[in-house]
C-alpha positions in Angstrom: -38.1 8.5 42.8 -39.7 5.2 43.9 -41.0 5.3 47.5 -39.8 2.7 50.0 -42.7 0.6 51.4 -43.0 0.6 55.2 -44.6 -2.2 57.2 -45.6 -1.2 60.8 -45.9 -4.1 63.2 -47.8 -3.2 66.3 -49.9 -4.9 69.0 -50.0 -5.1 72.8 -47.2 -6.6 74.9 -46.7 -10.3 74.3 -49.0 -10.5 71.3 -46.3 -12.0 69.0 -44.9 -9.0 67.1 -41.3 -10.2 66.9 -42.3 -13.7 65.6 -44.4 -11.9 63.0 -41.5 -9.6 62.1 -39.3 -12.7 61.5 -42.0 -14.1 59.2 -42.1 -10.9 57.2 -38.3 -11.0 57.0 -38.5 -14.5 55.6 -41.1 -13.4 53.0 -39.1 -10.5 51.7 -35.9 -12.6 51.6 -37.7 -15.1 49.4 -38.8 -12.2 47.2 -35.2 -11.0 46.9 -36.2 -7.7 48.4 -33.7 -6.0 50.7 -35.1 -4.7 53.9 -34.0 -2.5 56.9 -35.4 -3.2 60.4 -36.3 -0.5 63.0 -36.8 -2.0 66.4 -38.3 0.0 69.2 -37.9 -1.0 72.9 -39.2 0.6 76.1 -36.1 -0.5 78.0 -32.4 0.3 77.5 -31.6 -3.2 76.1 -32.8 -5.2 73.1 -32.9 -8.7 74.5 -33.8 -10.2 71.1 -30.9 -8.6 69.2 -29.4 -12.1 68.6 -32.3 -12.8 66.3 -31.2 -10.1 63.9 -27.5 -10.9 63.5 -26.1 -9.6 60.2 -29.3 -7.7 59.4 -29.6 -4.0 58.6 -30.9 -3.1 62.1 -31.7 0.3 63.7 -32.5 0.2 67.4 -34.5 2.8 69.2 -34.3 2.2 72.9 -35.5 3.8 76.2 -38.9 5.0 75.1 -41.7 4.9 72.5 -41.3 6.2 69.0 -44.9 7.5 69.1 -44.1 9.9 71.9 -41.1 10.1 74.2 -38.4 9.3 71.5 -40.3 10.5 68.5 -37.3 12.7 67.5 -35.1 9.6 67.6 -37.4 8.0 64.9 -37.0 11.2 62.8 -33.2 11.0 63.2 -33.3 7.3 62.1 -35.5 8.1 59.1 -33.2 11.0 58.1 -30.2 8.6 58.1 -32.2 5.9 56.2 -33.3 8.5 53.6 -29.7 9.1 52.7 -28.7 5.5 52.4 -31.8 3.7 51.2 -31.2 3.9 47.4 -27.5 3.7 47.8 -27.9 0.3 49.5 -30.9 -0.7 47.3 -33.3 -1.2 50.2 -36.8 -2.0 49.1 -38.7 -2.3 52.4 -38.6 -1.0 56.0 -40.0 -3.1 58.8 -40.8 -1.3 62.0 -41.7 -3.1 65.2 -43.3 -0.9 67.9 -42.9 -1.3 71.6 -46.2 -2.9 72.4 -47.5 0.3 74.0 -47.2 2.4 70.8 -50.1 4.3 69.2 -49.8 3.4 65.5 -51.5 6.6 64.4 -48.8 8.7 65.9 -46.1 6.6 64.1 -48.0 7.0 60.9 -48.1 10.8 61.4 -44.3 10.9 61.4 -44.2 9.0 58.1 -46.8 11.4 56.8 -44.7 14.5 57.5 -43.6 16.1 54.2 -40.0 15.3 54.8 -40.7 11.6 54.9 -43.9 11.1 52.8 -41.8 11.8 49.6 -39.5 8.9 50.5 -41.6 6.4 52.4 -45.0 4.8 51.9 -46.8 3.0 54.7 -47.9 -0.1 52.9 -49.5 -1.9 55.9 -50.2 -1.3 59.6 -50.2 -4.8 61.0 -51.8 -5.2 64.4 -51.2 -8.3 66.4 -53.9 -9.3 68.9 -53.3 -11.9 71.6 -56.5 -13.9 71.3 -55.9 -15.7 74.6 -55.8 -12.5 76.7 -57.7 -10.0 74.6 -60.9 -10.3 76.6 -59.0 -9.7 79.8 -57.1 -6.7 78.4 -60.4 -5.0 77.3 -62.4 -5.8 80.4 -63.2 -3.0 82.9 -62.9 -5.6 85.6 -59.4 -6.9 84.9 -57.5 -4.0 83.2 -56.8 -0.3 83.5 -58.5 2.4 81.5 -55.1 3.1 79.8 -54.6 -0.5 78.7 -58.1 -0.7 77.3 -57.6 2.6 75.4 -54.3 1.4 74.0 -55.8 -1.9 72.7 -58.5 0.2 71.1 -56.1 2.5 69.4 -53.9 -0.3 68.1 -56.8 -2.2 66.6 -58.5 0.9 65.1 -55.3 1.8 63.2 -54.6 -1.7 61.9 -55.0 -2.2 58.1 -54.8 -5.9 58.8 -55.5 -7.6 62.1 -53.7 -10.8 63.1 -55.6 -12.7 65.8 -52.7 -14.7 67.1 -52.4 -17.7 69.5 -55.8 -19.1 68.5 -54.4 -22.6 69.2 -54.5 -21.7 72.9 -58.2 -20.7 73.0 -60.5 -23.2 74.7 -63.5 -23.2 72.3 -65.0 -21.8 69.2 -67.4 -19.8 71.4 -64.4 -18.0 72.9 -63.1 -17.2 69.4 -66.5 -15.8 68.4 -66.6 -13.7 71.5 -63.1 -12.3 70.8 -63.9 -11.6 67.1 -67.2 -9.9 68.0 -65.4 -7.5 70.4 -62.6 -6.8 67.8 -65.2 -6.0 65.1 -66.8 -3.4 67.4 -63.5 -1.5 67.3 -62.5 -2.2 63.6 -65.2 -3.6 61.4 -63.4 -3.3 58.1 -59.8 -4.5 58.3 -59.0 -8.1 57.2 -58.8 -10.4 60.2 -56.3 -13.3 60.0 -56.5 -16.3 62.3 -53.0 -17.2 63.3 -50.6 -19.1 65.6 -47.0 -18.0 65.8 -47.7 -15.3 63.2 -48.6 -17.8 60.5 -50.7 -16.4 57.7 -49.1 -13.0 57.4 -46.8 -14.0 54.5 -49.8 -15.4 52.5 -51.6 -12.1 53.2 -48.6 -10.0 52.0 -48.5 -12.1 48.8 -52.1 -11.3 48.0 -51.6 -7.6 48.7 -48.7 -7.0 46.3 -51.2 -6.0 43.7 -52.6 -3.1 45.7 -49.5 -1.3 47.0 -51.0 2.1 46.1 -53.3 2.1 49.1 -53.2 5.6 50.8 -52.8 5.6 54.5 -52.4 9.3 54.9 -55.9 9.6 56.5 -55.4 8.4 60.0 -57.2 8.8 63.3 -56.0 11.8 65.2 -55.9 10.1 68.6 -53.1 11.1 71.0 -52.7 9.1 74.2 -49.2 8.9 75.6 -48.6 5.9 77.7 -46.0 7.0 80.2 -47.6 5.0 82.9 -46.2 1.8 81.4 -42.6 1.5 82.2 -39.7 -0.9 81.7 -36.9 -1.9 84.0 -33.9 -4.1 83.6 -32.6 -6.6 86.1 -29.1 -8.2 85.7 -28.9 -11.9 86.6 -26.2 -12.4 89.1 -26.7 -16.1 89.7 -28.1 -18.9 87.4 -31.8 -19.8 87.9 -34.0 -22.8 87.2 -37.1 -22.4 85.1 -39.2 -22.9 88.2 -37.3 -20.2 90.1 -37.8 -17.8 87.2 -41.5 -18.7 87.1 -42.0 -18.2 90.8 -40.2 -14.8 90.7 -42.4 -13.6 87.8 -45.6 -14.9 89.4 -44.7 -13.1 92.7 -44.7 -9.8 90.8 -47.6 -10.7 88.5 -49.9 -8.0 89.9 -47.4 -5.4 88.6 -46.4 -7.0 85.4 -47.9 -6.7 81.9 -44.9 -8.4 80.2 -41.4 -9.8 80.9 -38.7 -11.2 78.7 -35.0 -11.8 78.8 -32.1 -14.2 78.4 -30.9 -16.0 81.5 -28.5 -18.8 82.4 -30.2 -22.0 83.6 -28.5 -23.4 86.8 -29.6 -27.0 85.9 -27.7 -27.4 82.6 -25.6 -24.2 82.6 -27.1 -23.2 79.2 -28.6 -19.9 78.1 -32.3 -19.6 77.6 -34.5 -16.8 76.1 -37.9 -16.4 77.7 -41.2 -14.6 77.2 -43.8 -14.0 79.9 -47.3 -12.6 79.6 -50.4 -13.1 81.6 -49.0 -15.8 83.8 -47.6 -17.9 80.9 -43.9 -18.5 80.6 -42.3 -19.7 77.4 -38.6 -20.4 77.2 -36.3 -21.6 74.5 -32.6 -22.7 74.5 -30.3 -20.2 72.8 -27.9 -21.9 70.4 -25.4 -19.0 70.3 -24.7 -16.7 73.2 -21.6 -14.9 74.4 -20.1 -16.9 77.4 -19.1 -13.8 79.4 -22.5 -12.0 78.9 -24.6 -11.5 82.0 -28.2 -12.6 82.0 -30.8 -9.8 81.6 -34.5 -9.7 82.6 -36.8 -6.9 81.2 -39.9 -6.2 83.3 -42.7 -4.1 81.8 -45.7 -2.9 83.8 -47.8 -0.1 85.1 -46.8 0.1 88.7 -43.3 -1.3 88.9 -41.4 -0.5 92.1 -38.1 1.4 91.9 -36.2 -1.8 93.0 -36.8 -5.5 92.4 -34.6 -8.3 93.5 -34.6 -12.0 92.5 
């Protein structure tokens, strides 16, 4: 029986995993290959669910598939195993939480029950070039964050250095690349903005799909110190009010994202926030009666936060 190719998409919080996932979806769509998507979120809500309307989507919420909800991943794979060939699915795309250790996810796929059905074709690691130096510095990040970055890069079969358009100089790029190569000297390194370049890479790799990823690093570091919490928006906000709120909690935040109503034009916006930078985009379709939601992810989040 032909094995189903699995593409793992990992990388630290805010590195561009979902954008890259969408690029991979476009690629396989063009190739007329049917795919299933597994999305893992630390919080209880998938804020970006609207991006996957009408897709074959499996959501794993409230934890990380590499540790706290590993059994949920097994349950999902059991269900997939029964329907994959019936539904003619060729590919599985799995996006990790941003604090996942890829080696532990690969271990699950390497269990006898699943290795006869699935083949991990690529472990794609997204790296935020703008903040990578900060995240790996002993002066500006915790030991846990530094270790997590190391694990994700070590276990990447392809490294995507994303957001290079935001770097200030070639010297900065060289510094980032040098530090990455100390962690993983062998994996192909793609220079990217908005996940561009991954589809060209996948096209080139179609001829070597028999690569064996069963030998993986046996590193086990669970990241329970990084938590997610959800806030429900009770009143509309301006972009400035949202930015001020996020900056006031910046010392506790690693990442934030959500969908909120803008009080200036009464429209819905989806936002992403990492390392002090706020990006927001108007949502074309959104349920009018839906409440706004903000997901905060950090190491020392308080029990209660108010806007």
